[in-house]
C-alpha positions as CSV (number, residue, x, y, z in Angstrom):
1,M,77.5,120.3,95.8
2,T,78.7,117.8,93.2
3,M,77.1,114.3,93.0
4,A,77.4,111.3,90.8
5,L,76.2,107.9,90.7
6,A,78.5,104.9,90.5
7,T,78.2,101.3,90.5
8,I,80.0,98.5,92.3
9,T,81.5,95.5,90.4
10,S,81.3,92.0,91.4
11,K,84.7,92.4,92.6
12,G,84.0,95.3,94.9
13,Q,85.3,97.8,92.5
14,V,84.0,101.5,91.9
15,T,85.1,103.8,89.2
16,I,84.9,107.3,90.4
17,P,83.0,109.3,87.9
18,K,85.2,111.8,85.8
19,K,83.1,114.9,87.2
20,I,83.9,113.7,90.8
21,R,87.7,113.2,89.9
22,D,87.7,116.6,88.3
23,S,86.2,118.2,91.3
24,L,88.7,116.6,93.8
25,K,91.7,117.1,91.2
26,L,92.3,113.4,91.2
27,R,94.8,112.1,89.0
28,T,95.9,108.4,87.9
29,G,97.8,107.0,90.9
30,D,96.7,109.3,93.6
31,K,95.6,107.9,96.8
32,I,91.9,108.4,98.4
33,E,90.6,108.1,101.9
34,I,87.2,106.6,102.4
35,V,85.8,107.6,105.9
36,I,82.5,106.2,107.1
37,T,80.7,108.5,109.5
38,D,78.3,107.9,112.3
39,K,75.4,108.3,109.7
40,M,76.6,105.4,107.8
41,E,77.6,107.8,105.0
42,A,81.0,107.6,103.0
43,V,83.3,110.3,102.6
44,I,85.8,110.4,100.0
45,R,88.9,112.4,100.5
46,P,92.0,112.8,98.4
47,I,95.3,112.1,100.3
48,S,97.7,114.8,99.4
49,K,101.1,115.9,100.9
50,T,102.3,119.5,100.7
51,V,105.8,120.4,100.7
52,D,105.8,121.4,104.3
53,E,104.3,118.0,105.4
54,L,107.3,116.2,103.6
55,F,109.8,118.6,105.1
56,C,108.7,117.9,108.6
57,K,109.4,114.0,108.0
58,L,112.7,114.5,106.1
59,H,114.1,117.4,107.8
60,K,116.6,116.4,110.5
61,P,118.1,119.2,112.4
62,E,121.1,117.2,113.7
63,Q,122.3,116.4,110.1
64,K,124.9,118.7,108.7
65,A,123.6,120.5,105.7
66,F,125.7,120.2,102.6
67,S,126.7,122.9,100.1
68,V,126.2,122.5,96.5
69,E,130.0,122.2,95.9
70,E,130.4,119.4,98.4
71,I,127.4,117.6,97.0
72,N,129.0,117.7,93.3
73,N,132.6,116.6,94.7
74,A,130.9,113.5,96.6
75,I,129.3,112.6,93.2
76,Q,132.1,113.1,91.2
77,N,134.3,111.0,93.7
78,R,131.7,108.1,93.7
79,M,131.7,108.0,90.1
80,K,135.5,108.1,89.8
81,S,135.7,105.0,92.1
82,K,133.0,103.3,90.5
83,Y,134.1,103.5,86.9
84,K,137.8,103.3,87.3
């Protein structure tokens, strides 16, 4: 188990110690979730999205899939009409 102490600033901010960030593989800009348990303990969990989780949100089975050629043609046509 990894443990570390942190201090709360007058603005209520806490810096997560490096060894905790390293253990959780946290990087700048990452999101964390803080959960308070029934025992009044705080659990910090990194919020991460897997490709599979994102796919489920973006996937629309009713939408037609486009080929690379169709996408390239659409981009080419858009660029031609935009920069005539």
